C-alpha positions as CSV (number, residue, x, y, z in Angstrom):
1,M,-24.5,14.9,3.9
2,I,-23.2,11.3,4.0
3,L,-21.5,10.7,0.8
4,G,-23.0,7.7,-1.1
5,L,-26.3,7.7,0.8
6,E,-28.3,9.2,-2.1
7,L,-26.5,6.8,-4.5
8,A,-27.5,3.9,-2.3
9,F,-31.2,4.9,-2.4
10,V,-31.0,5.1,-6.2
11,I,-29.1,1.9,-6.8
12,A,-30.6,-0.5,-4.2
13,P,-34.1,-0.7,-5.6
14,L,-32.7,-1.3,-9.1
15,V,-30.5,-4.2,-7.8
16,V,-33.4,-5.7,-5.9
17,T,-35.6,-5.8,-8.9
18,A,-32.8,-6.8,-11.2
19,T,-32.0,-9.9,-9.0
20,E,-35.7,-10.8,-9.0
21,Y,-35.8,-10.5,-12.8
22,H,-32.6,-12.6,-13.3
23,R,-33.7,-15.3,-10.9
24,K,-36.7,-16.0,-13.1
25,A,-34.8,-15.7,-16.4
26,Y,-31.2,-16.8,-15.8
27,N,-31.7,-20.3,-17.3
28,K,-32.6,-18.8,-20.6
29,L,-30.5,-15.7,-20.7
30,K,-27.4,-17.1,-18.9
31,L,-26.5,-13.6,-17.8
32,I,-24.0,-14.7,-15.1
33,A,-23.4,-18.3,-15.9
34,S,-19.9,-19.6,-16.4
35,P,-19.3,-23.1,-17.9
36,K,-18.3,-24.5,-14.5
37,A,-21.1,-22.9,-12.4
38,N,-24.2,-24.9,-11.6
39,D,-27.8,-23.7,-11.3
40,E,-27.9,-23.9,-7.6
41,E,-24.9,-21.6,-7.1
42,L,-26.3,-19.0,-9.5
43,E,-29.7,-19.1,-7.8
44,D,-28.2,-18.8,-4.3
45,F,-26.1,-15.8,-5.4
46,L,-29.1,-14.0,-6.8
47,A,-31.2,-14.8,-3.7
48,D,-28.5,-13.7,-1.2
49,L,-27.7,-10.5,-3.1
50,H,-31.4,-9.7,-3.3
51,D,-31.8,-10.2,0.5
52,E,-28.7,-8.2,1.4
53,I,-29.6,-5.2,-0.8
54,S,-33.2,-5.4,0.5
55,L,-31.9,-5.3,4.0
56,L,-29.6,-2.3,3.1
57,L,-32.6,-0.4,1.7
58,H,-34.7,-1.1,4.8
59,T,-31.8,0.1,7.1
60,L,-31.4,3.3,5.2
61,R,-35.1,4.0,5.1
62,C,-35.2,3.5,8.9
63,L,-32.4,6.0,9.2
64,I,-34.2,8.6,7.1
65,S,-37.5,8.0,9.0
66,D,-35.6,8.6,12.3
67,L,-34.4,12.1,11.3
68,T,-36.7,13.8,13.8
69,T,-35.3,17.3,13.2
70,L,-36.9,17.2,9.7
71,T,-40.6,17.4,8.9
72,E,-42.5,14.5,7.6
73,T,-42.7,16.1,4.2
74,Q,-38.9,16.6,4.1
75,R,-38.3,12.9,5.0
76,E,-40.8,11.8,2.2
77,R,-39.0,14.0,-0.3
78,L,-35.7,12.4,0.6
79,L,-37.1,8.9,0.2
80,S,-38.6,9.9,-3.2
81,L,-35.1,11.0,-4.3
82,D,-35.8,14.7,-4.6
83,R,-32.4,15.9,-5.5
84,E,-32.9,19.5,-4.3
85,Q,-34.0,18.2,-0.9
86,W,-30.9,16.1,-0.6
87,K,-28.7,19.2,-1.2
88,K,-30.2,21.2,1.7
89,D,-28.0,21.9,4.7
90,D,-30.7,20.9,7.2
91,V,-30.4,17.3,5.9
92,S,-26.7,17.2,6.7
93,I,-27.4,18.6,10.1
94,A,-30.1,16.1,10.8
95,L,-27.9,13.2,9.8
96,H,-25.0,14.6,12.0
97,T,-27.4,15.0,14.9
98,R,-28.8,11.5,14.5
99,L,-25.5,9.7,14.2
100,G,-23.0,12.0,15.9
101,G,-19.6,13.1,14.5
102,D,-17.5,10.0,15.0
103,A,-20.3,7.6,14.0
104,E,-21.1,9.6,10.9
105,I,-17.5,9.2,9.7
106,A,-17.6,5.5,10.3
107,F,-21.0,5.1,8.8
108,T,-19.9,6.9,5.6
109,D,-16.8,4.7,5.3
110,I,-18.8,1.5,5.7
111,L,-21.4,2.5,3.2
112,Q,-18.8,3.4,0.7
113,R,-17.1,0.0,1.1
114,L,-20.4,-1.7,0.6
115,L,-21.1,0.2,-2.6
116,K,-17.7,-0.6,-3.9
117,S,-18.3,-4.3,-3.3
118,L,-21.7,-4.1,-5.0
119,N,-20.0,-2.5,-8.0
120,E,-17.5,-5.4,-8.2
121,V,-20.3,-7.9,-8.8
122,V,-21.8,-5.8,-11.6
123,S,-20.6,-7.1,-15.0
124,E,-18.4,-5.0,-17.2
125,R,-21.2,-5.2,-19.8
126,S,-23.5,-3.3,-17.5
127,F,-23.7,0.3,-16.5
128,R,-20.9,0.5,-13.9
129,F,-22.1,3.0,-11.3
130,I,-18.9,3.5,-9.4
131,R,-16.2,3.4,-12.1
132,S,-14.1,6.2,-10.4
133,D,-13.2,6.8,-6.8
134,I,-16.4,6.8,-4.7
135,S,-15.1,9.7,-2.7
136,S,-15.4,12.0,-5.7
137,S,-18.9,13.4,-5.3
138,P,-19.2,15.3,-8.6
139,N,-18.0,12.4,-10.7
140,L,-20.2,10.0,-8.7
141,F,-23.4,11.8,-9.3
142,K,-22.6,12.5,-12.9
143,K,-22.7,8.7,-13.5
144,L,-26.3,8.6,-12.3
145,E,-27.6,11.1,-14.8
146,G,-28.3,8.4,-17.3
147,F,-30.6,6.6,-14.9
148,R,-32.2,9.8,-13.7
149,E,-33.0,11.0,-17.3
150,D,-34.5,7.6,-18.1
151,M,-36.7,7.7,-15.0
152,M,-37.7,11.3,-15.7
153,N,-38.7,10.2,-19.3
154,G,-41.0,7.6,-18.0
155,A,-38.8,4.5,-17.6
156,T,-39.4,2.6,-14.4
157,I,-37.0,0.5,-12.4
158,H,-38.5,-2.5,-14.0
159,D,-37.6,-1.2,-17.4
160,L,-34.0,-0.6,-16.4
161,R,-33.5,-3.9,-14.5
162,S,-32.3,-5.8,-17.6
163,R,-29.4,-3.4,-18.0
164,F,-27.9,-4.9,-14.8
165,Q,-25.9,-8.0,-15.5
166,F,-23.6,-9.7,-13.0
167,T,-20.0,-10.9,-13.2
168,T,-19.3,-14.4,-14.4
169,K,-16.5,-14.9,-11.8
170,E,-17.8,-17.0,-9.0
171,G,-14.9,-16.2,-6.7
172,L,-15.4,-12.5,-7.2
173,R,-19.2,-12.8,-6.5
174,T,-18.6,-14.8,-3.3
175,K,-16.0,-12.5,-1.9
176,N,-17.9,-9.3,-2.5
177,L,-21.2,-10.8,-1.3
178,R,-19.5,-11.7,1.9
179,R,-18.2,-8.1,2.2
180,I,-21.7,-6.7,1.5
181,A,-23.2,-8.8,4.3
182,K,-20.5,-7.8,6.7
183,C,-21.0,-4.1,6.0
184,N,-24.8,-4.5,6.2
185,K,-24.5,-5.8,9.8
186,K,-22.4,-2.9,10.8
187,L,-24.8,-0.4,9.2
188,E,-27.8,-2.0,10.9
189,R,-26.0,-1.7,14.3
190,F,-25.6,2.1,13.6
191,V,-29.3,2.5,13.0
192,H,-30.8,0.1,15.5
193,G,-28.0,-0.6,18.1
194,N,-24.9,0.6,19.8
195,P,-22.1,1.5,17.2
196,A,-19.4,2.2,19.8
197,G,-17.2,-0.7,18.7
198,I,-17.3,0.4,15.1
199,I,-16.5,4.0,16.0
200,E,-13.4,2.9,17.9
201,G,-12.3,1.0,14.9
202,A,-12.7,4.0,12.7
203,K,-10.8,6.2,15.1
204,K,-7.9,3.7,15.2
205,N,-7.6,3.8,11.4
206,S,-7.7,7.6,11.4
207,L,-4.8,7.7,13.9
208,R,-2.5,5.6,11.8
209,K,0.8,7.3,11.5
210,A,2.6,5.5,8.7
211,Q,2.1,7.2,5.3
212,P,3.6,7.0,1.9
213,P,6.7,9.2,1.3
214,T,6.3,12.6,-0.3
215,N,8.2,13.7,-3.4
216,R,10.3,15.9,-1.1
217,S,11.4,13.0,1.2
218,R,12.3,10.7,-1.7
219,R,14.4,13.5,-3.3
220,M,16.2,13.9,0.1
221,S,17.2,10.3,0.2
222,L,18.3,10.4,-3.5
223,D,20.6,13.3,-2.7
224,A,22.1,11.4,0.2
225,H,22.8,8.4,-2.0
226,K,24.6,10.5,-4.6
227,R,26.8,12.1,-1.9
228,I,27.7,8.7,-0.3
229,A,28.5,7.2,-3.7
230,R,31.1,9.9,-4.2
231,N,33.1,8.6,-1.3
232,W,32.5,4.9,-1.9
233,S,35.5,4.1,-4.1
234,C,38.6,2.8,-2.4
235,T,41.8,0.7,-3.0
236,C,40.7,-2.4,-1.0
237,P,41.2,-5.7,-2.9
238,S,37.6,-6.7,-2.2
239,P,34.6,-4.5,-2.9
240,H,32.5,-3.5,0.0
241,E,28.8,-4.6,0.2
242,A,26.0,-2.6,1.7
243,R,22.7,-3.5,3.3
244,L,19.9,-1.0,3.8
245,G,17.9,-1.4,7.1
246,L,14.2,-1.5,6.3
247,L,12.8,-0.9,9.8
248,K,13.5,2.8,9.3
249,C,11.6,3.2,6.1
250,L,8.2,3.6,7.8
251,M,8.1,7.2,9.0
252,N,5.7,9.2,11.0
253,S,3.7,11.3,8.5
254,E,4.1,14.3,10.8
255,T,7.9,14.2,10.4
256,A,8.2,12.7,6.9
257,D,9.3,16.0,5.4
258,S,11.6,16.9,8.3
259,A,13.5,13.8,9.3
260,I,14.5,10.5,7.8
261,K,16.5,7.7,9.5
262,I,18.6,5.3,7.6
263,D,20.5,2.3,9.0
264,L,23.3,1.0,6.7
265,L,25.4,-2.1,7.2
266,V,28.7,-2.1,5.3
267,S,31.1,-5.1,5.0
268,M,34.8,-4.9,5.6
269,T,37.6,-7.3,6.2
270,N,39.0,-7.7,9.7
271,A,42.8,-7.0,9.5
272,D,43.5,-9.4,12.4
273,D,41.9,-12.7,11.1
274,A,40.9,-11.7,7.6
275,K,37.2,-12.5,8.4
276,E,34.5,-10.4,6.9
277,I,32.4,-8.4,9.3
278,W,29.5,-6.0,9.0
279,L,29.8,-2.6,10.6
280,G,26.6,-0.5,11.2
281,S,26.2,3.1,10.3
282,R,23.3,5.3,11.4
283,I,22.2,8.2,9.2
284,R,19.7,10.8,10.2
285,M,18.5,13.4,7.8
286,I,17.0,16.5,9.3
287,L,15.2,18.9,7.0
288,E,16.4,22.4,8.0
289,D,15.7,25.3,5.6
290,W,15.6,22.6,2.9
291,E,13.8,23.6,-0.3
292,D,12.7,21.3,-3.1
293,P,15.3,21.8,-5.9
294,I,12.5,21.7,-8.5
295,S,10.4,24.2,-6.7
296,E,13.4,26.4,-6.2
297,Q,14.2,26.3,-9.9
298,R,10.7,27.5,-10.6
299,V,11.2,30.5,-8.4
300,G,13.9,31.7,-10.7
301,E,17.3,33.3,-10.2
302,G,15.9,35.6,-7.5
303,A,15.6,32.7,-5.1
304,S,18.1,33.2,-2.2
305,S,17.5,30.1,-0.1
306,Q,19.8,27.1,-0.3
307,S,18.9,23.4,-0.2
308,I,20.1,21.8,3.1
309,V,19.6,18.2,4.1
310,R,21.0,17.1,7.5
311,F,21.8,13.6,8.8
312,M,22.1,13.9,12.6
313,D,20.8,12.8,15.9
314,E,18.6,15.0,18.1
315,K,21.6,15.9,20.3
316,D,23.5,17.0,17.3
317,V,20.7,19.3,16.3
318,V,20.7,20.9,19.7
319,E,24.4,21.3,19.6
320,H,24.2,22.9,16.1
321,K,21.5,25.3,17.1
322,A,23.4,26.2,20.2
323,G,25.9,28.1,18.1
324,S,28.7,25.6,17.3
325,K,29.7,26.3,13.7
326,V,31.4,23.0,13.0
327,P,30.4,20.3,15.6
328,H,31.5,17.4,13.4
329,R,34.6,16.3,11.5
330,Y,34.6,17.4,7.9
331,I,35.0,14.7,5.3
332,D,36.1,15.7,1.9
333,T,37.4,12.9,-0.4
334,E,38.2,10.4,2.4
335,P,36.9,6.9,1.3
336,F,34.2,5.3,3.3
337,C,36.5,2.4,3.8
338,T,38.8,4.6,5.9
339,L,35.9,5.9,7.9
340,I,34.6,2.4,8.5
341,K,37.9,1.0,9.7
342,E,38.4,3.9,12.1
343,A,34.9,3.3,13.6
344,H,35.5,-0.4,13.8
345,K,38.8,0.2,15.6
346,H,36.9,1.8,18.4
347,N,34.0,-0.8,18.1
348,H,31.5,1.9,17.3
349,N,28.9,2.8,14.7
350,L,29.8,5.2,11.9
351,E,27.6,8.3,12.3
352,L,27.3,10.6,9.3
353,V,26.1,14.1,8.7
354,F,25.3,15.5,5.3
355,D,24.4,19.2,4.8
356,G,23.6,19.1,1.1
357,E,27.1,19.8,0.0
358,K,29.6,18.6,2.6
359,L,29.9,15.3,4.4
360,W,30.6,15.2,8.1
361,Q,31.3,12.5,10.7
362,A,29.2,12.9,13.8
363,R,29.9,11.7,17.3
364,S,29.2,8.0,17.6
365,S,26.3,6.8,19.7
366,G,27.2,3.2,20.3
367,S,28.6,-0.1,18.9
368,H,27.0,-2.2,16.2
369,V,29.3,-4.9,15.0
370,I,27.9,-8.1,13.4
371,P,30.1,-11.1,12.8
372,K,29.7,-12.3,9.2
373,P,30.8,-15.9,8.6
374,V,28.7,-15.9,5.4
375,T,27.2,-13.3,3.1
376,G,24.1,-12.6,5.1
377,I,21.1,-14.9,5.2
378,P,18.9,-14.3,2.1
379,L,15.1,-14.7,2.4
380,R,15.3,-17.6,0.0
381,N,17.0,-19.7,2.7
382,L,14.1,-19.1,5.0
383,L,11.4,-20.4,2.6
384,G,10.3,-24.0,2.3
385,D,11.6,-26.6,4.7
386,S,14.3,-24.5,6.3
387,Q,14.8,-25.0,10.1
388,S,14.7,-21.2,10.4
389,R,11.4,-21.0,8.6
390,L,9.5,-17.8,9.3
391,S,6.4,-17.9,11.5
392,L,3.1,-16.6,10.3
393,K,3.5,-13.5,12.5
394,Q,7.0,-12.8,11.1
395,R,5.8,-13.2,7.6
396,R,3.0,-10.8,8.1
397,A,5.3,-8.3,9.7
398,L,7.8,-8.7,6.9
399,A,5.1,-8.1,4.3
400,V,4.3,-4.7,5.9
401,V,7.9,-3.7,6.0
402,L,8.6,-4.7,2.4
403,S,5.5,-3.0,1.1
404,H,6.7,0.3,2.7
405,A,10.2,-0.2,1.4
406,I,9.0,-0.2,-2.2
407,L,7.4,3.3,-1.7
408,H,10.6,4.7,-0.3
409,Y,13.5,3.1,-2.2
410,C,12.4,1.3,-5.4
411,E,12.9,3.0,-8.8
412,S,15.9,4.8,-7.2
413,P,19.6,4.1,-6.9
414,W,19.0,2.5,-3.6
415,V,17.2,-0.6,-4.9
416,S,17.1,-2.5,-8.1
417,D,13.7,-2.5,-9.9
418,N,13.9,-6.3,-10.2
419,W,14.5,-6.9,-6.5
420,N,13.6,-10.3,-5.1
421,K,14.1,-12.6,-2.2
422,E,17.8,-12.7,-2.9
423,H,18.1,-9.0,-2.1
424,V,16.3,-9.4,1.3
425,N,18.8,-10.3,4.0
426,F,18.9,-11.1,7.7
427,F,21.8,-11.3,10.1
428,A,22.6,-13.8,12.8
429,T,22.7,-13.0,16.5
430,S,23.7,-15.3,19.4
431,K,20.2,-16.6,19.3
432,G,20.1,-17.2,15.6
433,P,18.9,-15.1,12.6
434,D,17.3,-11.8,13.7
435,L,14.1,-12.4,11.6
436,M,12.4,-9.2,12.7
437,R,15.1,-6.9,11.3
438,P,15.4,-7.2,7.5
439,Y,17.9,-5.5,5.3
440,L,17.9,-4.9,1.6
441,A,20.9,-5.2,-0.7
442,T,22.0,-1.8,-2.1
443,Q,25.0,-0.5,-3.9
444,F,26.9,2.8,-4.4
445,E,29.2,1.8,-7.3
446,Q,28.6,3.7,-10.5
447,V,25.8,2.0,-12.4
448,L,26.2,1.6,-16.2
449,S,23.6,3.4,-18.4
450,A,20.4,1.5,-18.8
451,V,20.1,-0.7,-21.9
452,P,17.4,0.5,-24.3
453,K,14.2,-1.4,-24.0
454,D,13.3,-3.9,-26.6
455,T,9.8,-4.8,-27.9
456,S,9.3,-7.5,-25.3
457,D,9.0,-4.8,-22.6
458,L,5.7,-3.8,-24.3
459,Y,4.2,-7.1,-23.0
460,S,5.7,-7.1,-19.6
461,H,4.4,-5.7,-16.3
462,P,4.1,-1.9,-16.3
463,S,5.7,-1.6,-12.8
464,P,8.5,-4.2,-12.3
465,A,9.1,-3.1,-8.7
466,L,5.5,-3.6,-7.9
467,L,5.4,-7.0,-9.6
468,S,8.4,-8.0,-7.5
469,L,6.6,-7.1,-4.3
470,G,3.5,-9.1,-5.3
471,I,5.6,-12.2,-6.0
472,L,7.5,-11.7,-2.7
473,L,4.1,-11.5,-0.8
474,L,2.9,-14.7,-2.5
475,E,6.2,-16.5,-1.7
476,L,5.9,-15.3,2.0
477,Y,2.4,-16.7,2.2
478,L,3.2,-20.0,0.6
479,S,6.7,-20.3,2.2
480,K,7.9,-21.4,-1.2
481,P,10.1,-19.8,-3.8
482,I,8.1,-18.9,-7.0
483,E,10.5,-21.0,-9.1
484,S,9.4,-24.2,-7.4
485,L,5.9,-23.6,-8.7
486,W,6.7,-23.1,-12.4
487,D,4.9,-25.2,-15.0
488,A,6.1,-25.9,-18.5
489,E,3.4,-23.7,-19.9
490,D,4.7,-20.8,-17.8
491,M,8.0,-20.8,-19.7
492,E,9.2,-20.4,-23.3
493,N,10.8,-23.4,-24.8
494,G,11.6,-24.7,-21.4
495,M,13.4,-21.5,-20.4
496,E,12.3,-18.7,-18.0
497,S,10.9,-15.7,-19.9
498,V,10.4,-12.1,-18.8
499,N,6.8,-13.0,-17.6
500,T,7.3,-16.5,-16.2
501,N,7.1,-15.4,-12.5
502,W,4.2,-13.1,-13.3
503,I,2.2,-15.9,-15.0
504,T,3.0,-18.4,-12.2
505,A,2.0,-15.9,-9.5
506,E,-1.4,-15.2,-11.3
507,K,-2.2,-18.9,-11.5
508,Q,-1.2,-19.5,-7.8
509,L,-3.4,-16.6,-6.6
510,D,-6.4,-18.0,-8.5
511,L,-5.7,-21.5,-7.1
512,L,-5.6,-20.3,-3.5
513,G,-9.3,-19.1,-3.7
514,D,-10.8,-18.6,-0.3
515,D,-7.8,-20.1,1.5
516,L,-6.3,-16.6,1.4
517,Y,-7.5,-13.8,3.6
518,E,-9.2,-10.9,1.8
519,G,-6.7,-8.2,2.7
520,Y,-3.7,-10.1,1.8
521,R,-5.3,-11.3,-1.4
522,D,-6.2,-7.7,-2.3
523,A,-2.7,-6.6,-1.7
524,I,-1.1,-9.3,-4.0
525,Q,-3.7,-8.7,-6.7
526,A,-3.1,-5.0,-6.7
527,C,0.6,-5.7,-7.3
528,L,0.0,-8.2,-10.1
529,R,-2.9,-6.5,-11.9
530,V,-2.5,-2.8,-12.1
531,D,-6.0,-2.3,-13.6
532,Y,-7.1,0.4,-11.2
533,V,-5.3,3.2,-13.1
534,G,-5.8,4.5,-16.6
535,V,-3.5,3.7,-19.4
536,E,-2.6,7.3,-19.7
537,D,-1.6,7.6,-16.0
538,N,2.0,7.7,-14.8
539,L,2.8,4.3,-13.4
540,T,6.0,5.3,-11.7
541,L,6.9,5.5,-8.0
542,E,8.3,8.9,-8.6
543,D,4.7,10.1,-8.9
544,E,3.3,11.0,-5.5
545,G,-0.3,10.1,-6.6
546,F,0.7,6.6,-7.7
547,R,2.5,6.0,-4.4
548,K,-0.6,7.1,-2.5
549,L,-2.6,4.7,-4.6
550,I,-0.2,1.8,-3.8
551,Y,-0.3,2.7,-0.2
552,D,-4.1,2.4,-0.2
553,R,-4.3,-0.7,-2.3
554,V,-1.3,-2.6,-1.1
555,V,0.2,-1.3,2.1
556,R,-2.9,-0.5,4.2
557,P,-4.6,-4.0,3.7
558,L,-1.3,-5.6,4.8
559,E,-1.2,-3.4,7.9
560,D,-4.8,-4.3,8.7
561,E,-4.0,-8.0,8.3
562,L,-1.1,-7.7,10.8
563,E,-3.1,-5.7,13.3
564,N,-6.3,-7.8,13.1
565,G,-4.4,-11.1,13.3
566,F,-1.7,-10.3,15.8
567,H,-2.6,-6.8,17.3
568,V,0.7,-5.5,15.9
569,T,0.9,-2.0,14.3
570,P,3.7,-0.4,12.4
571,E,4.5,1.6,15.5
572,D,4.8,-1.7,17.5
573,L,7.4,-2.9,14.9
574,G,9.6,0.0,16.0
575,V,9.6,1.5,12.5
576,L,8.4,5.0,13.1
């Protein structure tokens, strides 16, 4: 059965009569009025919502009436909300026959999005009918029991209508009413027209390859960082800097647990002219008989398998499997500095192999030397009136890459939790800055123990890394650094506080209003306001469930914005 269809039949009549009721009484009761709203706007909202939900109800009734494989009695029982009839298998078969497999999936997705938008315009003071994930059928129908029991005890829809009140936020009403209308048109095409275009869109989304990293893949990259850090110390007078390539952080979900690519740029001083240059290194982790250390610990002392993580190219894998025991040069305590100089001497990349315990140098696959007259080009320099200002397409692409980066590297030794535009770097080519290939500052030096949190942390954002992403997304949209938007009221005694950027970002997001596309707005809002998880939930990127939630709430809308606006997918960016 189409999930949400029965819910729509229960809720739609109530919303229709509730809007009629409030249209007559809103002047006295002021159920949705805000001080700045005027009567015409309120009345228009109620009228439009009434019309859209009436249209939804008509479309769904036509769908049920068109189920020719059911008897007339069965169809009447469905329309009268006979719960037992809705549970029968022949209803699911009839809907599948009427719509077809692909169309049924798309129809369900559109209906669920419509109901979520409808839920957004219902006030917190009302009975919220979709508080939890709409895809959770048992929880969803449990929330209807209150209405069902009231109806069975003699209450009518007209008796229950006053329990529905609507949000006081005009922007929220307008946005979700527009979404409801858009979904309504698509549902109507399914029932009365040709839904081929909608089906193709649903297929495209289902084929998307980029997915959030699993716990396993994150632990693989953490192990790699620890091993590299052991060889980072050297006797050079100047410390070496490192930049992590971000185009490799979007991985195919089919290989996320078997292969990870990492591009790493490392600075060194040219012995001939004392100029700093950047030398590239390519790391490929191949999962081969690798077991999760945590899972392995649970097995107990009887476990015989050993954790192995490999960084290598495909040709190295073939060579290894062909029977060569040691195809690479073993590295023990040799500093990275020495390895980098040797690779640079031959104008080649540094290729590394890590098997979980030992470090190897693999055969180099090509050169990658970048002159470095200055310490990179931070993103800050590309905001505002810079001559190298990012285009809209570049900003949208960078937003997708940065949003994936947080899932893979934040809350780990790779990246600071308080990362910002200063940490995002680009490097110059003969044609200027390579703006489609961002790097993120990282370090391998030993980090001091974290300072104990003080009481001010109780009033700060629950996920600093996520907040940093939200601020970066806003800065990319405005092409302005967040500091240029500070007001006196955003600071404490004229000084930046722990929440200054957060407060400023919230204000700017509200000021943008309808000037910001929905998907991009939703992504920023999900970063700034983490109100879609419970207070008891684990708000850490180490939690796979939280990463999946961030992917759905932040990353996917940004991917959709890029694809809808420029027909560019993550695959097109060369990141998979």
